[in-house]
C-alpha positions in Angstrom: 20.3 -3.4 21.2 17.5 -6.0 20.6 17.1 -8.8 23.1 15.3 -12.0 22.1 13.6 -14.3 24.6 11.4 -17.4 24.3 8.6 -18.3 26.7 7.9 -21.8 27.8 5.0 -22.3 25.4 7.0 -21.1 22.4 6.1 -17.4 22.2 9.0 -15.3 21.1 9.5 -11.9 22.8 11.8 -9.2 21.3 12.7 -6.0 23.2 14.5 -3.0 21.7 14.6 -0.4 24.5 15.7 3.1 23.5 16.7 5.7 26.0 15.1 9.2 25.7 12.0 8.0 23.9 8.5 9.0 25.2 6.6 6.6 22.9 6.6 2.9 22.2 5.6 0.6 19.4 4.2 -2.9 20.1 3.7 -5.5 17.4 2.3 -9.0 17.9 2.9 -11.0 14.7 1.6 -14.4 13.8 3.8 -16.2 11.4 0.9 -17.3 9.2 -0.9 -15.5 6.5 -2.8 -16.1 3.3 -0.2 -18.4 1.7 -1.0 -21.0 4.4 -4.6 -21.3 3.4 -6.0 -24.1 1.3 -8.5 -23.3 -1.5 -11.7 -23.7 0.5 -10.4 -21.4 3.2 -9.1 -18.7 0.9 -9.4 -15.3 2.6 -10.1 -16.7 6.1 -7.0 -15.1 7.6 -8.0 -11.7 6.5 -11.6 -12.3 7.6 -10.4 -13.4 11.0 -8.3 -10.2 11.3 -11.5 -8.2 10.7 -13.5 -10.3 13.2 -11.2 -10.0 16.2 -11.9 -6.2 16.2 -15.6 -6.8 16.5 -15.1 -7.8 20.1 -12.4 -9.5 22.2 -12.2 -10.5 25.9 -14.6 -8.2 27.8 -14.3 -5.4 25.3 -16.7 -4.5 22.5 -15.5 -3.2 19.2 -15.9 0.4 20.4 -14.1 -0.3 23.7 -11.1 -1.7 21.9 -10.5 1.5 19.9 -11.6 4.0 22.6 -9.4 2.6 25.4 -6.3 2.7 23.2 -7.0 6.2 21.8 -8.0 7.6 25.2 -4.5 6.8 26.4 -3.0 8.6 23.4 -2.3 5.6 21.2 -3.4 4.0 18.0 -4.1 0.4 17.0 -4.1 -1.3 13.6 -3.7 -4.7 12.0 -2.6 -6.1 8.6 -2.8 -9.5 6.8 -0.2 -10.5 4.2 0.9 -13.6 2.5 3.4 -14.6 5.2 2.0 -13.1 8.4 -0.8 -11.4 10.3 0.3 -8.5 12.5 -1.3 -6.3 15.2 0.3 -3.0 16.0 -0.2 -0.6 18.8 1.6 2.8 19.2 1.4 4.3 22.7 2.8 6.8 25.0 5.4 5.9 27.6 3.7 3.9 30.3 1.1 2.5 27.9 2.6 -1.0 27.5 0.3 -2.8 30.0 -2.8 -1.7 28.2 -1.3 -2.4 24.8 -0.3 -5.9 25.8 -3.7 -6.6 27.3 -5.7 -5.5 24.3 -3.6 -7.3 21.7 -3.6 -10.5 23.8 -7.4 -10.3 23.8 -7.5 -9.8 20.0 -5.2 -12.7 19.3 -6.3 -15.2 22.0 -9.8 -14.3 23.1 -11.9 -12.9 20.2 -15.7 -13.0 20.6 -16.5 -14.2 17.0 -20.2 -13.4 17.2 -22.3 -15.0 14.5 -24.2 -11.8 13.8 -21.0 -9.8 13.5 -19.6 -12.5 11.1 -22.5 -12.1 8.7 -22.0 -8.3 8.6 -18.2 -8.6 8.2 -18.5 -11.1 5.4 -20.4 -8.4 3.5 -17.8 -5.8 4.4 -15.0 -8.0 3.1 -17.1 -8.7 0.0 -17.2 -4.9 -0.6 -13.4 -4.8 -0.3 -13.1 -7.6 -2.9 -15.3 -5.6 -5.3 -13.3 -2.5 -4.7 -10.0 -4.3 -5.4 -11.5 -5.6 -8.7 -12.4 -2.0 -9.6 -8.9 -0.7 -8.9 -6.7 -1.3 -12.1 -3.3 -1.7 -10.4 -4.7 -4.1 -7.8 -6.5 -6.1 -10.5 -3.3 -6.3 -12.6 -1.3 -7.4 -9.7 -3.7 -10.1 -8.8 -3.7 -11.4 -12.4 0.1 -11.4 -12.5 0.3 -13.1 -9.1 -2.2 -15.8 -10.2 -0.3 -16.4 -13.4 3.1 -16.6 -11.7 1.8 -19.0 -9.0 -1.0 -20.9 -10.7 -2.8 -23.5 -8.5 -0.8 -22.4 -5.4 -1.7 -20.4 -2.3 0.5 -17.5 -3.4 -1.6 -17.2 -6.6 -4.8 -16.6 -4.7 -5.8 -13.1 -3.5 -5.3 -12.3 0.2 -8.9 -11.1 0.4 -10.2 -14.4 -0.9 -13.4 -14.8 -2.8 -17.0 -14.2 -1.8 -17.9 -17.8 -2.0 -15.0 -19.0 0.2 -15.4 -16.4 3.0 -19.1 -17.1 3.1 -18.5 -20.7 4.2 -16.9 -19.5 7.5 -18.9 -19.8 10.7 -17.8 -19.0 14.3 -16.8 -22.5 15.2 -14.6 -23.1 12.1 -13.2 -19.6 12.4 -12.2 -20.2 16.0 -10.5 -23.5 15.0 -8.6 -21.5 12.3 -7.6 -18.9 14.8 -6.2 -21.4 17.3 -4.1 -22.9 14.5 -2.6 -19.9 12.8 -2.2 -17.9 16.1 -0.5 -20.8 17.9 2.1 -19.9 20.6 5.1 -21.2 18.6 4.1 -18.9 15.7 3.6 -15.7 17.8 6.3 -13.0 18.1 5.7 -10.2 20.6 8.1 -7.3 19.9 8.3 -3.8 21.5 10.6 -0.9 20.8 11.0 2.6 22.3 10.2 3.6 25.8 10.0 0.0 27.2 11.6 -1.8 30.1 12.8 -5.3 29.2 11.8 -6.9 32.6 8.3 -5.3 32.4 7.8 -6.5 28.9 8.8 -10.1 29.8 6.5 -10.1 32.8 3.5 -8.7 30.9 4.1 -11.1 27.9 4.4 -14.1 30.2 1.1 -13.2 31.9 -0.8 -12.4 28.7 0.7 -14.9 26.2 2.5 -17.5 28.3 -0.5 -19.5 29.2 -1.8 -19.9 25.6 -2.4 -23.7 24.9 -1.1 -25.6 21.9 -3.3 -25.5 18.7 -5.9 -28.1 18.0 -6.1 -28.7 14.2 -9.4 -29.3 12.6 -10.0 -32.8 11.2 -10.3 -31.7 7.6 -7.4 -29.2 7.7 -4.3 -29.8 5.4 -1.5 -31.4 7.4 1.1 -28.9 6.0 -0.9 -26.0 7.4 -1.2 -27.3 11.0 2.0 -29.2 11.7 3.2 -27.1 14.6 5.6 -25.0 12.7 7.4 -27.9 11.0 6.2 -27.0 7.4 9.0 -25.9 5.2 8.8 -22.2 4.3 9.9 -21.0 0.9 11.7 -17.7 0.3 9.5 -14.9 1.7 7.8 -12.8 -1.0 6.7 -9.3 -0.3 3.9 -7.8 -2.4 4.7 -4.5 -4.1 2.4 -2.5 -6.3 4.5 -1.0 -9.1 3.0 1.6 -11.5 5.3 2.9 -14.2 4.8 6.0 -16.2 7.5 6.1 -18.8 7.7 8.8 -21.5 8.2 7.9 -25.1 11.8 7.9 -26.5 13.1 11.4 -27.1 10.5 13.0 -25.0 11.8 15.2 -22.2 10.4 15.2 -18.6 8.8 18.6 -19.2 7.2 17.4 -22.5 5.9 14.3 -20.8 4.4 16.2 -18.0 2.6 18.4 -20.5 1.5 15.4 -22.6 -0.1 13.8 -19.5 -2.2 16.9 -19.0 -3.5 17.4 -22.5 -1.7 15.5 -25.2 -3.4 17.1 -28.2 -2.8 20.6 -27.0 0.9 20.4 -26.0 2.3 18.0 -28.6 4.9 19.6 -30.9 3.0 18.4 -34.0 -0.8 18.9 -34.3 -2.6 15.7 -33.9 -4.4 14.5 -37.0 -7.2 12.0 -36.9 -8.6 10.0 -39.8 -12.1 10.9 -38.7 -11.8 14.5 -39.8 -12.2 15.0 -43.6 -9.6 16.6 -45.7 -10.0 18.6 -49.0 -8.9 15.5 -51.0 -11.3 13.2 -49.1 -14.6 14.9 -48.7 -16.9 13.7 -45.9 -19.6 14.8 -43.5 -19.2 18.0 -41.8 -17.4 17.4 -38.5 -18.9 18.3 -35.2 -17.3 20.4 -32.5 -13.9 19.0 -31.4 -13.3 18.3 -27.7 -12.2 21.4 -25.7 -8.8 19.9 -25.1 -8.0 19.5 -28.8 -7.7 23.3 -29.5 -9.1 23.6 -33.0 -7.1 26.7 -34.0 -3.8 28.3 -32.9 -5.8 31.3 -31.5 -7.8 28.9 -29.3 -4.7 27.1 -28.1 -2.9 30.3 -27.2 -4.6 31.1 -23.8 -4.0 27.5 -22.7 -0.4 27.5 -23.9 0.3 30.8 -22.1 -1.3 29.5 -18.9 0.9 26.4 -19.2 4.1 28.3 -19.8 3.4 30.6 -16.8 2.9 27.7 -14.4 5.6 27.6 -11.7 6.3 23.9 -12.3 7.1 24.5 -16.0 9.2 27.5 -15.2 11.4 25.7 -12.7 11.6 22.6 -14.9 12.7 24.6 -18.0 15.2 26.7 -15.9 16.8 23.6 -14.4 17.0 22.0 -17.8 18.8 25.1 -19.1 21.2 25.1 -16.2 22.0 21.4 -16.9 22.8 22.3 -20.5 24.9 25.2 -19.5 26.9 23.2 -17.0 27.4 20.2 -19.4 31.0 19.8 -20.5 29.9 19.1 -24.1 26.8 21.1 -24.8 24.6 19.5 -27.5 24.3 21.2 -30.8 20.9 22.6 -31.5 19.2 23.4 -34.7 17.1 26.2 -33.0 17.8 29.8 -33.8 19.9 31.9 -31.5 16.8 33.5 -30.1 15.4 30.3 -28.7 14.9 29.9 -25.0 18.0 27.6 -24.6 20.3 30.6 -25.1 18.3 33.6 -24.0 16.8 32.8 -20.6 19.3 34.3 -18.2 23.0 34.9 -17.7 24.8 31.8 -16.4 25.2 31.4 -12.7 24.0 28.8 -10.1 22.3 31.5 -7.9 20.2 33.0 -10.7 16.4 32.6 -10.3 14.2 31.7 -13.3 12.9 34.7 -15.2 9.4 35.9 -14.3 8.0 36.1 -17.8 8.0 33.0 -20.1 5.4 34.1 -22.6 7.9 34.3 -25.5 9.0 30.7 -25.2 8.1 28.5 -28.2 7.0 24.9 -27.8 
């Protein structure tokens, strides 16, 4: 059962101990993300998440990762619209090190100017990669259209011109504001002792001071947690691949591989001349088009013999046999729908499918 505690400076501590576990998961979440940025600071939360891993406390970037992994754990972080989170997975007994490292990341990052210059270039590459990814680009466009002139309509990664304006001093002011104690949640589950977690959290996070807001910062962003939060929105990348009406799952699978080979009717293009419309002699067709039935036959046979198609057609046949009202078919009695195998749920698909017609 989860137990919730609150430290004197406002940090929330959640413990969910589970008997019998030999591992634990620690998460330190700051309840601020990209939607709390104004336009000039777009992308700063994500940039800050990158920068804290370049050095924190007395640890270098290499020490942060090596100390966690040497103890059998792993560390990661993520920036979203609503929150920024740091996660550590560790073996039983690894809680003190996990708390110490995450506290350094959140409260005591180095924020070196040289590292910042390099990391701005790294984030710029991520922005370029997102622009080259169709589903990411479509989602960003849809988000921007749905929330025009709002923080939710701006990308989490920001823009090259906005992240380039950050310097160590302004980024530290931003860190102290969005990682303020009243916005931090320290949660741990698994092989954890509640008293130990409270003691370690109090020592690591309980002395964190209140935020000091920059003079030019929007009031709604730095009002000590008093800003009204709207309904939380989670980003989801949805990619749909829907077949055309009347096309079965097997046909759609085949059409995705090579539409002009496996379509039921040969594809005809206006660029190829016909006897009634003379034109220039066409060049060689693409290999996928299959200019003659003889050329298509090896590809069709290989497709029919593939295990995926065998199983799909066999399952389709079983569904038809078990249907209470089988559909009438205009195919002859020798078609595959009635000549595959005797009925029975335990029958395997036949081994040879070379006689099946498309």
